[in-house]
C-alpha positions, 0 to 999 in steps of 0.5 A: 707440170713441165715448164714447156706445157706451162709456157704453152698454156700461157701462150694460148691464154694470151692468143689474140682474136679478132672481133668486128662490131658495127656501131649505130648511133642512137643520139648525138655525141659530145665526145668524139668516138675514139678507140682509146677513150672507148677502152677507158670506158670499158674498164670503168664499166667492167669495174662497176659491173664485176668489181675492181678485182676482176678488172685488176686481173684483166689488166695483169700484164697490160704494161708488159705487152699483154693487153686483154683487149685492144680497140680501134677507132670507128670507121664507116662500114667496110672502110678504113682510114686514109693513112697519114702519108705523103700523097705520092706514096698513095699514087696521087702523083700519077693522076691528072691535075683535077683528080689530085686537087680532089685528093684531100677529100678522099679519106676512106679506103674500101676494105677490098682495096687493102690487098692492093699495093699502097701506091695504087690506093689513090684509085680506090680512096673515097670521100664521105659523099662517095661512101654514102653513094656506095651504100643504101643510105639515103641521107646526104651527110655522114656526120655534122657538128653543131653547137647547142646553146645552154644557160647556167642555172642556180639549182637553189632558185631554179632560175638564171639568177642575177647574171645571165651566163649563156654558153654552148656545147659542141655535139656531133651527129652521126648518121644513124643509118650508116654503121661504123665498124670497130675492130677489136683484139681480145684474148681468152680473159674476156669473151666475145659475148661479154665484150658485146654486152659491156659495150652495149651497156656503155651505149645504153648509159652513154659515152663520154661527156654529157652522158647523163643528159642523153649524149653518147647513146649507141648499140653494137652488133657483130659483123663477120671479120674479113680476111686481110693481109697479116702483119707478119707477111707485110712490110708496112702496118696501118694503125687503127687507133692512137698508139705509143709506138716507141716500144718497137723497132721501126724503119724511120724513113718509111714511118708516117704519122701525125702527133696527137696530144691526149688531155684525158679525163677520168670518169665515174666517181673521180669526176664528182670528187673534183679530180678528173684530169689526167696528165697529157700524153703524146701519141701517134694518131690513128692511120699511121703507117709504120714499117718494122725493121723485122717481120711483125708477129702481132696484130697490134703495135704500141705499149700500155701506158700508166701505172705508178701515178704516171697518168694520174695522181688521183688514181695511180694505177690508171692505164691508157691504151697505147696499143693499136690494132694493125692491118698489113699493107702491101708496099712496093718501093717506088723510089723516094721523091 
């Protein structure tokens, strides 16, 4: 086989494909839904269902810009997050004073508005209430958080013992009628059908903290992927998950993001073995606006993190999703202010 054919096969094998899934909550969550956390649980689930050899093969090249899957955060159905950028970049300075005062609550951009230039987004951004009004959902809240009281129990006596030690845990209730969209990039190493099966298995077993007592239940179903601006044809990129963008070449003056420190924990057996904690990571949070120096040819940014004990001494081969799916943003420079 010729060298050119071999390279072509490799390129084809690692071509990334879009998948949009709609997630519906079946119980409250003790851990907020995030793309990088969901990636970690997917890896554990593949290991448990198919064996460590299969997972190792899927992670081959993960630290060399060849992820087998990249998962976004969940967003309200048919909406994207408001970017981490100054309000004038979004056009709020052109609105009246009352509209500018309401700008802070405008968190979501309808998918259809993504093709509009960035400086016009203020006209389209919606609040949680606006999103619910645009759907058939009748309930008043998109989500809410409450604290559930507990008390420590002596498992030998099945009583509280001599010391009364109450505590509370935070749980997040998501609107069960309002679907959340997750955008996934994957290559031929894992099929669409298998991804859906594995994610539904995670939803059945429970996501995140307190899964063993019923938290984090959900199910997903595929939704048609919309046609959106390509990164290679756009000046700016909107990230859909936390990312480690330091591997790219960026125009610093036109990059906007909020830092996120990740204090990760292992799942599965390492929890009961007393070694659940990972080393902290510094990431750019979801909804960063990144401007590449040269046209960006991939549908994701960032880098794979880990290996050689960088993230975990308990499991040196641990990796973390430092990649984020991106959509192109139409940017017309209105001048700095």
